[in-house]
Each structure stands twice: as structure tokens, then as C-alpha cells.
MDTraj code that builds the backbone (N, CA, C; nanometers):
import mdtraj as md
import numpy as np

residues = "MET GLU ARG ASN ARG VAL LEU GLU GLU LEU ARG ARG LEU HIS ALA GLN ILE LEU GLN ASN LEU ASP VAL MET ASP GLY LEU VAL GLY ALA PRO ALA PRO GLU PRO SER GLN LEU ALA ALA THR ARG TYR ALA LEU THR ARG ALA SER ARG ALA ARG THR ILE LEU ILE GLU ARG ALA TYR PRO ALA LEU LEU GLN HIS ALA SER PRO ALA GLN ARG ALA VAL ILE GLU ARG LEU ARG GLU ASP GLY LYS ALA GLY LEU ALA ARG SER ALA GLN HIS ILE GLY SER TRP THR MET GLN GLU VAL ILE ALA LYS TRP ALA ASP TYR CYS ALA ALA SER ASP ALA LEU ARG THR GLU MET ARG ARG ARG VAL SER ALA GLU ALA ASP CYS LEU TYR PRO LEU LEU ALA ASP MET ALA GLY SER SER MET PRO".split()
xyz = np.array([
    [1.9006, 0.8030, 1.5719],
    [1.9155, 0.8958, 1.4620],
    [1.8021, 0.9980, 1.4692],
    [1.8357, 1.1230, 1.4556],
    [1.7334, 1.2261, 1.4637],
    [1.6427, 1.2219, 1.3415],
    [1.5230, 1.2714, 1.3618],
    [1.4213, 1.2716, 1.2571],
    [1.4708, 1.3371, 1.1294],
    [1.5365, 1.4549, 1.1398],
    [1.5800, 1.5216, 1.0170],
    [1.6874, 1.4406, 0.9452],
    [1.7717, 1.3692, 1.0197],
    [1.8711, 1.2835, 0.9552],
    [1.8053, 1.1633, 0.8898],
    [1.7015, 1.1103, 0.9512],
    [1.6283, 0.9991, 0.8901],
    [1.5649, 1.0456, 0.7600],
    [1.5017, 1.1615, 0.7621],
    [1.4384, 1.2147, 0.6406],
    [1.5423, 1.2391, 0.5315],
    [1.6542, 1.3003, 0.5676],
    [1.7602, 1.3247, 0.4688],
    [1.8131, 1.1943, 0.4111],
    [1.8360, 1.0966, 0.4976],
    [1.8880, 0.9678, 0.4517],
    [1.7858, 0.8951, 0.3646],
    [1.6591, 0.9012, 0.4023],
    [1.5548, 0.8375, 0.3217],
    [1.5474, 0.9021, 0.1843],
    [1.5534, 1.0329, 0.1798],
    [1.5532, 1.1023, 0.0495],
    [1.6743, 1.0626, -0.0343],
    [1.7903, 1.0545, 0.0292],
    [1.9132, 1.0162, -0.0416],
    [1.9009, 0.8742, -0.0971],
    [1.8512, 0.7823, -0.0156],
    [1.8359, 0.6437, -0.0606],
    [1.7308, 0.6320, -0.1698],
    [1.6204, 0.7048, -0.1568],
    [1.5201, 0.7054, -0.2637],
    [1.5820, 0.7550, -0.3942],
    [1.6628, 0.8612, -0.3858],
    [1.7272, 0.9143, -0.5069],
    [1.8202, 0.8102, -0.5688],
    [1.8959, 0.7392, -0.4860],
    [1.9843, 0.6336, -0.5370],
    [1.9049, 0.5229, -0.6046],
    [1.7965, 0.4822, -0.5407],
    [1.7130, 0.3766, -0.5980],
    [1.6591, 0.4205, -0.7333],
    [1.6035, 0.5403, -0.7395],
    [1.5463, 0.5890, -0.8651],
    [1.6533, 0.6051, -0.9727],
    [1.7705, 0.6521, -0.9345],
    [1.8803, 0.6656, -1.0307],
    [1.9195, 0.5289, -1.0868],
    [1.9306, 0.4295, -0.9996],
    [1.9658, 0.2949, -1.0464],
    [1.8545, 0.2337, -1.1300],
    [1.7297, 0.2631, -1.0977],
    [1.6187, 0.2154, -1.1805],
    [1.6260, 0.2773, -1.3195],
    [1.6633, 0.4045, -1.3262],
    [1.6793, 0.4696, -1.4571],
    [1.7918, 0.4043, -1.5375],
    [1.9015, 0.3715, -1.4705],
    [2.0113, 0.3021, -1.5390],
    [1.9628, 0.1669, -1.5899],
    [1.8869, 0.0956, -1.5054],
    [1.8329, -0.0338, -1.5488],
    [1.7425, -0.0171, -1.6707],
    [1.6621, 0.0898, -1.6721],
    [1.5767, 0.1156, -1.7886],
    [1.6601, 0.1183, -1.9165],
    [1.7717, 0.1877, -1.9101],
    [1.8588, 0.1953, -2.0272],
    [1.9205, 0.0624, -2.0629],
    [1.9616, -0.0115, -1.9618],
    [2.0258, -0.1406, -1.9875],
    [1.9295, -0.2405, -2.0507],
    [1.8071, -0.2463, -2.0000],
    [1.7139, -0.3442, -2.0557],
    [1.6548, -0.2971, -2.1888],
    [1.6804, -0.1740, -2.2250],
    [1.6380, -0.1253, -2.3560],
    [1.7325, -0.1661, -2.4674],
    [1.8455, -0.2236, -2.4301],
    [1.9441, -0.2667, -2.5296],
    [1.9020, -0.4000, -2.5911],
    [1.9455, -0.4246, -2.7132],
    [1.9092, -0.5518, -2.7782],
    [1.9733, -0.6740, -2.7141],
    [2.0831, -0.6547, -2.6410],
    [2.1515, -0.7664, -2.5746],
    [2.2034, -0.7170, -2.4394],
    [2.2200, -0.8082, -2.3466],
    [2.2661, -0.7664, -2.2133],
    [2.4121, -0.7230, -2.2121],
    [2.4429, -0.6327, -2.1218],
    [2.5806, -0.5933, -2.0907],
    [2.6060, -0.6448, -1.9492],
    [2.6563, -0.7680, -1.9364],
    [2.6621, -0.8347, -1.8064],
    [2.7317, -0.7559, -1.6949],
    [2.8443, -0.6940, -1.7216],
    [2.9150, -0.6261, -1.6121],
    [2.8376, -0.5042, -1.5628],
    [2.7825, -0.4257, -1.6534],
    [2.7023, -0.3096, -1.6134],
    [2.5749, -0.3536, -1.5431],
    [2.5134, -0.4565, -1.5953],
    [2.3894, -0.5073, -1.5366],
    [2.4148, -0.5585, -1.3945],
    [2.5203, -0.6347, -1.3760],
    [2.5520, -0.6869, -1.2434],
    [2.5824, -0.5730, -1.1458],
    [2.6587, -0.4754, -1.1894],
    [2.6930, -0.3622, -1.1021],
    [2.5693, -0.2814, -1.0641],
    [2.4803, -0.2614, -1.1585],
    [2.3598, -0.1834, -1.1310],
    [2.2649, -0.2619, -1.0410],
    [2.2502, -0.3889, -1.0666],
    [2.1661, -0.4719, -0.9784],
    [2.2199, -0.4696, -0.8363],
    [2.3511, -0.4780, -0.8219],
    [2.4139, -0.4754, -0.6899],
    [2.3888, -0.3408, -0.6212],
    [2.4092, -0.2315, -0.6931],
    [2.3874, -0.0973, -0.6360],
    [2.2416, -0.0784, -0.5970],
    [2.1517, -0.1269, -0.6787],
    [2.0091, -0.1157, -0.6499],
    [1.9721, -0.1979, -0.5258],
    [2.0259, -0.3165, -0.5159],
    [1.9994, -0.4022, -0.4006],
    [2.0528, -0.3386, -0.2724],
    [2.1728, -0.2836, -0.2789],
    [2.2324, -0.2192, -0.1599],
    [2.1490, -0.1001, -0.1139],
    [2.1104, -0.0144, -0.2067],
    [2.0311, 0.1040, -0.1702],
    [1.8949, 0.0628, -0.1167],
    [1.8338, -0.0345, -0.1784],
    [1.7030, -0.0814, -0.1344],
    [1.7109, -0.1436, 0.0048],
    [1.8137, -0.2222, 0.0287],
    [1.8318, -0.2850, 0.1597],
    [1.8579, -0.1789, 0.2667],
    [1.9399, -0.0808, 0.2374],
    [1.9673, 0.0269, 0.3339],
    [1.8404, 0.1053, 0.3642],
    [1.7584, 0.1285, 0.2620],
    [1.6309, 0.1973, 0.2813],
    [1.5389, 0.1165, 0.3722],
    [1.5330, -0.0131, 0.3499],
    [1.4482, -0.0997, 0.4323],
    [1.4930, -0.0973, 0.5781],
    [1.6218, -0.1077, 0.6014],
    [1.6745, -0.1047, 0.7388],
    [1.6413, 0.0285, 0.8052],
    [1.6613, 0.1378, 0.7349],
    [1.6322, 0.2706, 0.7891],
    [1.4857, 0.2827, 0.8282],
    [1.3973, 0.2424, 0.7389],
    [1.2541, 0.2554, 0.7657],
    [1.2103, 0.1612, 0.8775],
    [1.2623, 0.0398, 0.8779],
    [1.2272, -0.0540, 0.9852],
    [1.2636, 0.0030, 1.1222],
    [1.3789, 0.0672, 1.1314],
    [1.4198, 0.1295, 1.2578],
    [1.3296, 0.2472, 1.2943],
    [1.2768, 0.3143, 1.1948],
    [1.1949, 0.4340, 1.2173],
    [1.0487, 0.4009, 1.2464],
    [1.0024, 0.2827, 1.2073],
    [0.8602, 0.2504, 1.2216],
    [0.8037, 0.2742, 1.3616],
    [0.8689, 0.2311, 1.4694],
    [0.8079, 0.2532, 1.6021],
    [0.7773, 0.4011, 1.6299],
    [0.8724, 0.4898, 1.6022],
    [0.8493, 0.6325, 1.6261],
    [0.7447, 0.6880, 1.5295],
    [0.7477, 0.6424, 1.4058],
    [0.6482, 0.6880, 1.3085],
    [0.5078, 0.6489, 1.3527],
    [0.4930, 0.5251, 1.3951],
    [0.3613, 0.4775, 1.4387],
    [0.3141, 0.5520, 1.5638],
    [0.4054, 0.5830, 1.6513],
    [0.3693, 0.6554, 1.7733],
    [0.3224, 0.7968, 1.7415],
    [0.3828, 0.8591, 1.6428],
    [0.3522, 0.9977, 1.6078],
    [0.2328, 1.0096, 1.5122],
    [0.2024, 0.9048, 1.4409],
    [0.1033, 0.9084, 1.3322],
    [-0.0400, 0.9149, 1.3840],
    [-0.1243, 0.9725, 1.2997],
    [-0.2683, 0.9679, 1.3254],
    [-0.3175, 0.8272, 1.2940],
    [-0.4395, 0.7939, 1.3347],
    [-0.4916, 0.6603, 1.3007],
    [-0.4899, 0.6321, 1.1502],
    [-0.5245, 0.7294, 1.0694],
    [-0.5234, 0.7089, 0.9240],
    [-0.3809, 0.6876, 0.8740],
    [-0.2860, 0.7659, 0.9271],
    [-0.1465, 0.7492, 0.8877],
    [-0.0932, 0.6142, 0.9328],
    [-0.1334, 0.5697, 1.0529],
    [-0.0891, 0.4391, 1.1031],
    [-0.1305, 0.3276, 1.0076],
    [-0.2517, 0.3367, 0.9576],
    [-0.3003, 0.2343, 0.8640],
    [-0.2141, 0.2310, 0.7381],
    [-0.1779, 0.3481, 0.6877],
    [-0.0930, 0.3551, 0.5680],
    [0.0463, 0.3013, 0.5990],
    [0.0997, 0.3378, 0.7146],
    [0.2327, 0.2910, 0.7541],
    [0.2340, 0.1390, 0.7691],
    [0.1321, 0.0844, 0.8327],
    [0.1243, -0.0616, 0.8482],
    [0.1145, -0.1305, 0.7117],
    [0.0389, -0.0707, 0.6209],
    [0.0277, -0.1265, 0.4862],
    [0.1640, -0.1194, 0.4143],
    [0.2341, -0.0069, 0.4302],
    [0.3686, 0.0050, 0.3723],
    [0.4606, -0.1026, 0.4288],
    [0.4498, -0.1246, 0.5578],
    [0.5356, -0.2231, 0.6237],
    [0.5090, -0.3632, 0.5701],
    [0.3822, -0.4000, 0.5604],
    [0.3473, -0.5330, 0.5078],
    [0.3839, -0.5456, 0.3600],
    [0.3544, -0.4424, 0.2826],
    [0.3903, -0.4449, 0.1405],
    [0.5417, -0.4535, 0.1230],
    [0.6148, -0.3882, 0.2127],
    [0.7604, -0.3926, 0.2071],
    [0.8135, -0.5328, 0.2275],
    [0.7549, -0.6050, 0.3217],
    [0.7971, -0.7433, 0.3455],
    [0.7696, -0.8297, 0.2229],
    [0.6534, -0.8117, 0.1639],
    [0.6198, -0.8885, 0.0435],
    [0.7118, -0.8496, -0.0721],
    [0.7428, -0.7220, -0.0827],
    [0.8327, -0.6751, -0.1885],
    [0.9724, -0.7313, -0.1744],
    [1.0198, -0.7411, -0.0510],
    [1.1515, -0.8013, -0.0286],
    [1.1538, -0.9460, -0.0764],
    [1.0481, -1.0180, -0.0473],
    [1.0405, -1.1578, -0.0900],
    [1.0389, -1.1676, -0.2430],
    [0.9611, -1.0811, -0.3086],
    [0.9567, -1.0828, -0.4557],
    [1.0916, -1.0463, -0.5155],
    [1.1559, -0.9477, -0.4572],
    [1.2867, -0.9053, -0.5067],
    [1.3902, -1.0163, -0.4906],
    [1.3913, -1.0797, -0.3743],
    [1.4856, -1.1897, -0.3511],
    [1.4602, -1.3046, -0.4482],
    [1.3331, -1.3346, -0.4734],
    [1.2985, -1.4410, -0.5674],
    [1.3446, -1.4038, -0.7083],
    [1.3248, -1.2778, -0.7457],
    [1.3663, -1.2302, -0.8784],
    [1.5179, -1.2436, -0.8946],
    [1.5910, -1.1955, -0.7955],
    [1.7371, -1.1999, -0.8031],
    [1.7851, -1.3449, -0.8056],
    [1.7229, -1.4301, -0.7241],
    [1.7611, -1.5705, -0.7211],
    [1.7299, -1.6438, -0.8497],
    [1.6180, -1.6092, -0.9101],
    [1.5773, -1.6755, -1.0345],
    [1.6574, -1.6282, -1.1545],
    [1.6933, -1.5016, -1.1529],
    [1.7592, -1.4422, -1.2680],
    [1.9083, -1.4272, -1.2421],
    [1.9773, -1.5404, -1.2450],
    [2.1236, -1.5370, -1.2402],
    [2.1729, -1.4730, -1.3693],
    [2.2966, -1.4334, -1.3727],
    [2.3487, -1.3722, -1.4957],
    [2.3415, -1.4703, -1.6135],
    [2.3605, -1.5995, -1.5866],
    [2.3506, -1.6983, -1.6946],
    [2.2084, -1.7009, -1.7513],
    [2.1086, -1.6954, -1.6617],
    [1.9690, -1.6937, -1.7064],
    [1.9367, -1.5650, -1.7813],
    [1.9872, -1.4540, -1.7315],
    [1.9635, -1.3247, -1.7965],
    [2.0152, -1.3288, -1.9399],
    [2.1370, -1.3765, -1.9571],
    [2.1977, -1.3824, -2.0906],
    [2.1209, -1.4782, -2.1805],
    [2.0814, -1.5925, -2.1270],
    [2.0118, -1.6939, -2.2071],
    [1.8698, -1.6517, -2.2445],
    [1.8040, -1.5755, -2.1579],
    [1.6625, -1.5401, -2.1788],
    [1.6437, -1.3888, -2.1644],
    [1.7199, -1.3143, -2.2408],
    [1.7240, -1.1691, -2.2274],
    [1.5857, -1.1046, -2.2377],
    [1.5072, -1.1392, -2.3354],
    [1.3748, -1.0770, -2.3523],
    [1.2842, -1.1066, -2.2323],
    [1.2883, -1.2281, -2.1829],
    [1.2080, -1.2645, -2.0657],
    [1.2547, -1.1878, -1.9422],
    [1.3866, -1.1749, -1.9284],
    [1.4392, -1.0990, -1.8152],
    [1.3934, -0.9537, -1.8225],
    [1.3988, -0.8964, -1.9394],
    [1.3574, -0.7561, -1.9555],
    [1.2126, -0.7372, -1.9100],
    [1.1251, -0.8287, -1.9463],
    [0.9842, -0.8185, -1.9054],
    [0.9704, -0.8336, -1.7540],
    [1.0393, -0.9305, -1.6963],
    [1.0324, -0.9510, -1.5517],
    [1.0921, -0.8325, -1.4773],
    [1.2004, -0.7802, -1.5278],
    [1.2651, -0.6651, -1.4664],
    [1.1761, -0.5416, -1.4746],
    [1.1062, -0.5264, -1.5852],
    [1.0164, -0.4120, -1.6007],
    [0.9092, -0.4112, -1.4928],
    [0.8506, -0.5266, -1.4675],
    [0.7465, -0.5360, -1.3644],
    [0.8027, -0.5010, -1.2266],
    [0.9202, -0.5504, -1.1949],
    [0.9806, -0.5231, -1.0647],
    [1.0201, -0.3761, -1.0522],
    [1.0742, -0.3185, -1.1580],
    [1.1110, -0.1760, -1.1538],
    [0.9881, -0.0876, -1.1344],
    [0.8797, -0.1227, -1.1990],
    [0.7548, -0.0470, -1.1812],
    [0.7096, -0.0554, -1.0360],
    [0.7148, -0.1730, -0.9789],
    [0.6761, -0.1927, -0.8389],
    [0.7667, -0.1115, -0.7459],
    [0.8961, -0.1100, -0.7737],
    [0.9891, -0.0360, -0.6891],
    [0.9638, 0.1147, -0.6965],
    [0.9328, 0.1642, -0.8146],
    [0.9019, 0.3071, -0.8274],
    [0.7740, 0.3429, -0.7509],
    [0.6748, 0.2565, -0.7586],
    [0.5520, 0.2795, -0.6818],
    [0.5804, 0.2811, -0.5326],
    [0.6666, 0.1915, -0.4889],
    [0.7025, 0.1836, -0.3480],
    [0.7709, 0.3123, -0.3012],
    [0.8670, 0.3602, -0.3765],
    [0.9370, 0.4840, -0.3410],
    [0.8374, 0.5994, -0.3342],
    [0.7478, 0.6073, -0.4302],
    [0.6477, 0.7140, -0.4312],
    [0.5556, 0.7056, -0.3098],
    [0.5111, 0.5855, -0.2760],
    [0.4223, 0.5676, -0.1604],
    [0.4937, 0.6039, -0.0308],
    [0.6190, 0.5636, -0.0186],
    [0.6958, 0.5990, 0.1005],
    [0.7131, 0.7499, 0.1107],
    [0.7475, 0.8129, -0.0005],
    [0.7664, 0.9583, 0.0004],
    [0.6368, 1.0294, 0.0382],
    [0.5263, 0.9868, -0.0206],
    [0.3965, 1.0511, 0.0070],
    [0.3582, 1.0400, 0.1536],
    [0.3836, 0.9271, 0.2153],
    [0.3439, 0.9042, 0.3542],
    [0.4498, 0.9489, 0.4541],
    [0.5741, 0.9083, 0.4316],
    [0.6764, 0.9243, 0.5344],
    [0.7441, 1.0608, 0.5356],
    [0.7640, 1.1231, 0.4203],
    [0.8297, 1.2541, 0.4203],
    [0.7533, 1.3556, 0.5048],
    [0.6226, 1.3730, 0.4832],
    [0.5512, 1.4719, 0.5648],
    [0.5510, 1.4356, 0.7132],
    [0.5371, 1.3084, 0.7418],
    [0.5338, 1.2661, 0.8814],
    [0.6694, 1.2899, 0.9487],
    [0.7766, 1.2538, 0.8813],
    [0.9099, 1.2783, 0.9364],
    [0.9362, 1.4280, 0.9520],
    [0.8938, 1.5064, 0.8540],
    [0.9121, 1.6515, 0.8616],
    [0.8338, 1.7098, 0.9789],
    [0.7188, 1.6502, 1.0083],
    [0.6338, 1.6964, 1.1171],
    [0.6861, 1.6573, 1.2555],
    [0.7798, 1.5650, 1.2599],
    [0.8300, 1.5141, 1.3872],
    [0.9540, 1.5923, 1.4336],
    [0.9598, 1.7199, 1.4030],
    [1.0764, 1.8029, 1.4367],
    [1.1114, 1.7899, 1.5855],
    [1.2402, 1.7671, 1.6100],
    [1.2887, 1.7624, 1.7470],
    [1.2778, 1.6286, 1.8156],
    [1.2084, 1.5328, 1.7576],
    [1.1982, 1.4031, 1.8246],
    [1.3168, 1.3167, 1.7858],
    [1.3469, 1.2188, 1.8662],
    [1.4562, 1.1250, 1.8373],
    [1.3970, 0.9977, 1.7805],
    [1.4711, 0.9400, 1.6914],
    [1.4309, 0.8141, 1.6295],
    [1.5246, 0.7060, 1.6810],
    [1.4745, 0.5876, 1.7033],
    [1.5643, 0.4779, 1.7448],
    [1.6581, 0.4417, 1.6327],
])
top = md.Topology()
chain = top.add_chain()
for i, resn in enumerate(residues, 1):
    res = top.add_residue(resn, chain, resSeq=i)
    for name in ("N", "CA", "C"):
        top.add_atom(name, md.element.get_by_symbol(name[0]), res)
traj = md.Trajectory(xyz[None], top)
């Protein structure tokens, strides 16, 4: 995939993630859960996040090759943080079945808030580091 397509796709996936996080904000602001909307939004968020992870994982070798030493350090930190974030997200989804969400709505809202904050920070960190680097890699091919 060419660099400009990777950048476009990353921006598109970031936008999807942020849009779904905004929807989640509204859902958890309600006094009671709306199970079908919540399940659909969680699914959409998981799909976009997973697609983003796959895209970035494929791009890491070329990014690291093109990056300065300081950028490499940030990219490696993003990569490690991403792995830890995937584990936290999987644990959250596994722990918070729809039955648990309905039974412990207030607790779910608090746990979801922490994860949504982390996801927004992740998108921002990726954008700050990867967008300029991808834009700078004009003409190169990405695996």
C-alpha cells in the first residue's frame, strides 16, 4: 500500500474511532443502557480499532526505516503501548458482557470512560507522530 493511501486510511480509521467514541459518550450519559445501540457501537469501535492496528502494524517497518532516531523512539513506544492497549481493551470487552453492563450500568460507565479517554489519547499520539512521517514519505511504498 502506498504511503498516501496508508495516511488516508489511517485518517479515515481515526475519524471512525473518534465518531464511535462520541456516540459512546452519549450512550453512557443516559440513565440506563440501550443494549442494541451499545452493542452496535462497541462492535463498530472494535472493528475500526482493529483495522487501525493492522494498518499500523503493517506500516511500522517502513516507518521505522524512514524515521529519525527520536521518531523511532516514539514509534516504538506507540507500538508497545498499542500492544498493552489491545490487551486492556480485550479484557474490558470480555469483562463487560451485555448482561454485566445492564446489571452494573454505573460501574460500566466509569470503566468505559477510562477506556475512551485512553483511546482518544492513542489516536492523538498516532496522529501527532505518524501523520507527519507518512506525509514526509512521499513516493515510497509501504508493505
